C-alpha positions in Angstrom: 26.2 -1.3 60.2 29.0 0.3 58.2 32.2 -1.1 56.8 35.4 0.3 55.2 36.9 -1.1 52.0 40.6 -0.7 52.7 41.4 -1.3 49.0 39.9 2.0 48.1 40.7 5.5 49.4 39.6 6.0 52.9 40.3 8.5 55.7 40.3 8.9 59.5 36.7 10.3 59.1 35.7 6.9 57.7 37.1 5.2 60.8 35.2 7.7 63.0 32.0 6.9 61.1 32.6 3.2 61.5 33.0 3.6 65.3 29.9 5.8 65.4 27.8 3.3 63.5 27.3 1.1 66.7 26.4 1.7 70.3 28.7 0.9 73.2 26.1 -1.5 74.6 28.0 -4.8 74.0 31.5 -6.1 73.2 32.9 -5.3 69.8 36.0 -6.3 67.8 37.3 -4.5 64.7 38.0 -7.1 62.0 39.4 -7.0 58.5 38.3 -9.8 56.2 40.5 -11.3 53.4 39.0 -8.9 50.9 40.2 -5.9 52.9 36.8 -4.9 54.3 37.1 -3.5 57.9 34.0 -3.9 60.0 32.9 -4.2 63.7 31.9 -7.7 64.8 29.3 -8.0 67.6 31.0 -10.4 70.0 27.7 -11.6 71.4 28.1 -13.9 68.4 31.0 -16.1 69.5 34.0 -16.7 67.3 36.7 -19.3 67.5 40.0 -20.2 65.9 38.3 -21.4 62.8 36.5 -18.1 62.3 39.6 -16.1 63.0 41.5 -18.0 60.3 39.1 -16.6 57.8 40.1 -13.0 58.6 43.1 -11.0 57.4 43.4 -9.5 60.9 41.5 -8.3 64.0 42.0 -5.8 66.8 41.6 -6.4 70.5 38.1 -6.9 72.0 36.5 -3.7 73.1 34.4 -4.4 76.1 31.0 -2.9 76.6 31.1 0.5 78.3 34.7 1.3 77.6 34.1 4.0 75.0 36.0 2.4 72.2 32.9 2.5 69.9 29.9 4.8 69.7 29.7 8.6 69.3 32.2 9.3 72.1 34.9 7.2 70.5 34.1 8.7 67.1 34.8 12.2 68.4 38.1 11.2 70.0 40.5 12.2 67.3 43.5 10.6 69.0 41.7 7.2 69.3 40.5 7.4 65.7 44.0 8.2 64.4 45.5 5.3 66.3 43.0 2.8 65.0 43.4 4.3 61.4 47.2 4.0 61.7 46.8 0.4 62.9 44.7 -0.4 59.9 47.1 1.3 57.5 50.1 -0.4 59.1 48.5 -3.9 58.8 46.7 -3.9 55.5 47.6 -5.3 53.0 50.7 -6.5 54.8 50.6 -7.6 58.5 53.4 -6.2 60.7 53.5 -8.8 63.4 50.7 -11.3 62.8 47.0 -11.5 62.6 46.3 -9.9 66.0 46.8 -6.2 65.8 47.2 -4.4 69.1 46.6 -0.6 69.0 48.0 1.1 72.2 45.3 3.5 73.4 
């Protein structure tokens, strides 16, 4: 699976590649760790408050079959741009807290 180092130069194309790196066959959550690495977390591996505290931020849960990940999501330029802007707006400084909601 792919990840994006937000401390280096990155583009919307990198976000599209990240989304395309997984299948829409389970629930996923986009997370950013404290080192500024954005990645998709397979939510079949449960998390809790202790785990979330180790993250810089995370986006909402994307349920299986909703087309927020996979090749369809990667080709949706509007969705990719909204996610990319959410990452840019919240790394390195959070706007409103650890949970980042991206209106889609």
